[in-house]
VEXDO-482677 format. One line per 3 residues: their letters; for each residue x, y negated, z negated of C-alpha. Coordinates in Angstrom, 2 decimals, padded with zeros to 5 digits. Layout:
BEGIN
a> X/Y/Z | ...
END
This chain:
BEGIN
mtp> 000.73/163.81/-013.63 | 001.72/160.27/-012.82 | 001.32/159.29/-009.22
mfd> 004.62/158.35/-007.49 | 005.15/155.93/-004.58 | 008.13/156.44/-002.29
spq> 009.52/153.03/-001.44 | 011.23/152.14/001.81 | 014.46/151.87/-000.20
grk> 014.23/155.47/-001.26 | 013.06/154.81/-004.81 | 010.30/156.72/-006.53
lay> 007.96/154.29/-008.33 | 005.46/155.49/-010.93 | 002.11/153.81/-010.84
hkt> -001.54/153.83/-011.94 | -004.20/152.37/-009.64 | -007.86/151.86/-010.45
dgq> -010.25/151.30/-007.55 | -012.96/148.62/-007.89 | -014.09/145.22/-006.77
gpt> -011.59/142.56/-005.70 | -009.53/140.55/-006.38 | -007.18/143.32/-007.46
vvf> -005.35/142.60/-010.73 | -001.64/143.46/-010.47 | 000.33/143.65/-013.69
lgg> 004.08/142.84/-013.46 | 005.97/143.88/-016.63 | 009.03/142.54/-018.34
lks> 012.66/143.53/-018.37 | 013.07/147.07/-019.69 | 009.34/147.36/-020.48
dme> 007.12/149.79/-018.75 | 003.53/150.18/-017.53 | 002.46/151.79/-020.81
gtk> 002.93/148.59/-022.65 | 000.04/147.12/-024.75 | -000.85/144.31/-022.36
avh> -000.79/146.43/-019.21 | -002.91/149.30/-020.63 | -005.29/146.92/-022.34
lea> -005.85/144.78/-019.21 | -006.40/148.00/-017.13 | -009.17/149.19/-019.49
wak> -010.76/145.73/-019.44 | -010.67/145.54/-015.62 | -012.04/149.10/-015.40
arg> -014.95/148.09/-017.66 | -015.65/145.17/-015.28 | -015.37/147.39/-012.24
qaf> -012.36/145.40/-011.00 | -009.49/146.97/-009.14 | -006.18/147.15/-011.03
lrf> -002.60/148.18/-010.40 | 000.29/148.69/-012.81 | 003.59/150.32/-012.03
dys> 007.23/150.77/-013.15 | 010.03/149.05/-011.42 | 012.96/151.37/-010.53
ghg> 015.07/152.09/-013.62 | 012.03/151.50/-015.82 | 009.55/153.85/-017.37
ess> 008.92/156.94/-015.22 | 010.35/155.61/-012.00 | 013.61/156.83/-010.53
gtf> 016.99/155.29/-011.19 | 018.58/153.85/-014.25 | 018.13/150.37/-015.65
eeg> 021.77/149.55/-015.35 | 021.82/150.14/-011.64 | 019.06/147.57/-011.03
cig> 018.65/143.85/-010.50 | 016.09/141.19/-009.87 | 016.21/141.74/-006.01
dwh> 015.74/145.50/-006.37 | 012.63/144.92/-008.61 | 011.38/142.33/-006.10
qdt> 011.65/144.86/-003.36 | 009.78/147.38/-005.53 | 007.01/144.89/-006.19
lai> 006.52/143.93/-002.48 | 006.62/147.52/-001.25 | 004.00/148.85/-003.72
ida> 001.70/145.88/-003.33 | 001.89/145.98/000.44 | 001.19/149.69/000.48
lte> -001.38/150.14/-002.24 | -003.44/146.99/-002.28 | -005.41/144.96/000.19
gpl> -007.22/141.68/-000.03 | -006.74/138.89/-002.60 | -004.70/139.54/-005.81
ivv> -004.69/138.16/-009.31 | -001.09/138.53/-010.33 | -000.29/138.78/-013.98
gss> 003.47/138.43/-014.76 | 004.89/139.03/-018.24 | 008.38/137.65/-019.07
mgg> 010.69/138.95/-016.26 | 007.43/139.83/-014.56 | 006.75/136.10/-014.35
wqa> 009.87/135.62/-012.30 | 008.83/138.55/-010.11 | 005.36/136.88/-009.71
lll> 006.97/133.71/-008.50 | 009.15/135.65/-006.03 | 005.98/137.39/-004.81
ara> 004.34/133.95/-004.43 | 007.22/132.93/-002.19 | 006.93/136.06/-000.07
rpd> 003.20/136.68/000.00 | 001.49/133.37/-000.80 | -001.56/134.08/001.27
rik> -002.36/137.29/-000.70 | -002.61/135.53/-004.06 | -005.89/134.17/-005.30
gmv> -004.52/133.23/-008.76 | -001.68/133.85/-011.18 | -001.39/134.35/-014.91
mia> 002.03/133.89/-016.50 | 002.73/135.28/-020.03 | 005.98/133.87/-021.43
aap> 007.37/133.68/-017.93 | 011.19/133.87/-017.70 | 012.20/132.63/-014.23
dft> 015.91/132.38/-013.61 | 016.85/133.88/-016.99 | 019.95/135.67/-015.68
edg> 021.47/132.30/-014.98 | 019.86/129.92/-017.50 | 019.72/132.47/-020.41
ywa> 022.44/135.10/-020.00 | 025.22/133.36/-017.90 | 024.68/129.91/-019.59
sft> 025.18/131.50/-023.07 | 028.10/133.85/-022.26 | 031.33/133.21/-023.98
dae> 034.60/132.99/-022.05 | 035.34/136.55/-023.34 | 032.03/137.82/-022.02
kqa> 032.49/136.22/-018.61 | 035.91/137.90/-018.54 | 034.35/141.19/-019.52
let> 031.89/140.84/-016.66 | 034.81/140.61/-014.28 | 036.97/143.36/-015.80
vgh> 034.48/145.85/-017.13 | 031.61/144.98/-014.90 | 029.07/144.45/-017.65
ver> 028.40/143.01/-021.17 | 025.98/144.19/-023.91 | 023.46/141.77/-025.37
psd> 021.34/142.52/-028.46 | 017.54/142.59/-028.06 | 014.96/141.75/-030.72
yme> 012.76/144.59/-029.42 | 014.86/147.55/-028.40 | 018.47/148.80/-027.84
pyi> 020.96/146.31/-026.47 | 020.66/145.23/-022.80 | 023.45/146.10/-020.47
itk> 023.98/143.03/-018.35 | 025.89/143.91/-015.22 | 027.90/141.68/-012.92
rmi> 025.51/142.77/-010.09 | 022.49/141.53/-012.12 | 024.05/138.10/-012.63
edg> 025.20/137.71/-009.04 | 021.93/139.02/-007.54 | 019.98/136.77/-009.88
rdh> 021.57/133.75/-008.22 | 020.17/134.88/-004.92 | 016.67/134.82/-006.36
lvl> 016.51/131.69/-008.48 | 013.13/129.83/-008.25 | 013.64/126.68/-010.26
rdp> 016.37/125.14/-008.09 | 014.36/124.76/-004.90 | 010.80/123.59/-004.15
lpl> 008.26/126.06/-005.57 | 004.87/125.61/-003.95 | 002.04/127.63/-005.74
pfp> -000.98/127.14/-003.45 | -003.43/128.81/-005.92 | -004.54/128.24/-009.59
vrc> -001.96/129.28/-012.24 | -002.52/129.78/-015.95 | 000.60/129.92/-018.23
lqg> 000.36/131.34/-021.71 | 003.17/130.89/-024.17 | 003.70/131.55/-027.84
tad> 005.50/128.98/-029.95 | 007.23/131.65/-032.02 | 008.67/133.36/-028.97
tav> 012.39/133.91/-029.60 | 013.10/135.39/-026.10 | 011.61/132.66/-023.93
ste> 011.37/129.09/-025.22 | 008.49/126.61/-024.80 | 011.07/124.51/-022.92
tal> 011.18/127.20/-020.26 | 007.41/127.07/-019.89 | 007.44/123.23/-019.66
rll> 010.25/123.31/-017.09 | 008.28/125.71/-014.96 | 005.13/123.57/-015.25
dha> 007.08/120.41/-014.29 | 008.96/122.08/-011.46 | 006.23/123.90/-009.57
scd> 004.04/122.25/-006.97 | 000.47/123.28/-007.84 | -002.84/121.46/-007.71
dmr> -004.37/123.51/-010.61 | -001.68/124.70/-013.10 | -002.24/124.76/-016.88
lll> -000.01/125.73/-019.82 | -001.58/127.00/-023.09 | 000.71/127.01/-026.11
vkd> -000.36/129.40/-028.85 | 000.94/128.55/-032.28 | 002.91/131.29/-034.03
adh> 002.50/133.88/-031.17 | 005.66/135.82/-030.36 | 007.10/137.17/-027.19
rfs> 004.97/140.30/-027.24 | 001.81/138.16/-026.94 | -000.11/141.40/-027.75
dgs> -002.35/140.82/-030.72 | -006.13/140.72/-030.38 | -006.47/137.04/-029.84
cls> -003.63/136.84/-027.37 | -005.06/139.77/-025.38 | -008.40/137.91/-025.27
lie> -006.65/134.80/-023.84 | -005.12/136.98/-021.06 | -008.64/138.38/-020.31
eav> -010.17/134.88/-020.19 | -007.46/133.66/-017.78 | -007.90/136.66/-015.45
ael> -011.73/136.41/-015.53 | -011.59/132.67/-014.70 | -009.23/133.10/-011.80
sep> -011.30/136.10/-010.48 | -014.45/134.07/-010.05 | -015.56/133.50/-006.44
END
């Protein structure tokens, strides 16, 4: 049976935690994905083989956790991330953020900079509610957001996303590319050039915007948003291993 964590906000969050040496690797998944995804499960097995501590979990409204996706927003998932990391981990962290999880990783860096030893970003999607969704909405969709409270957007990977007015408005309270973004630890960004969900321009914008003494972006030709084939998984392993070194 999957362990459940009761958050201070009253949400039940499903998680898997592997004990081991530090720094603890924490995997932050993407929008509407869950902790059973290829990257999370692969990285857990890899960390376990190394004897390294690992944590993966489902945000509320995702996977096995309580709530529905449509009820949630960036701020809720940030609360989930903070609560579960504060309660279930100690010592330094290597934070691996995939897609929306990259945005969550940056919010975590703002809230807990002293806990993070290093960060790996995989097709990070900071501020996507504003720069992706809102910026591309038609006038009719913006009107629907006001009158109906949500719009539907197709996904390349699953059923349509329901984008709520709350998600858009809450996203504006959690933007990270408009204000200074100090990252006082090494950061490795991985990005596929064939990614149709997050553009290389987004990766370059983050690289340019953040204040970081050791930040690198690796572009992988023809890799897509999943970034889950054997060679991509190896690149993730290499980045985590490098940042884990004493």
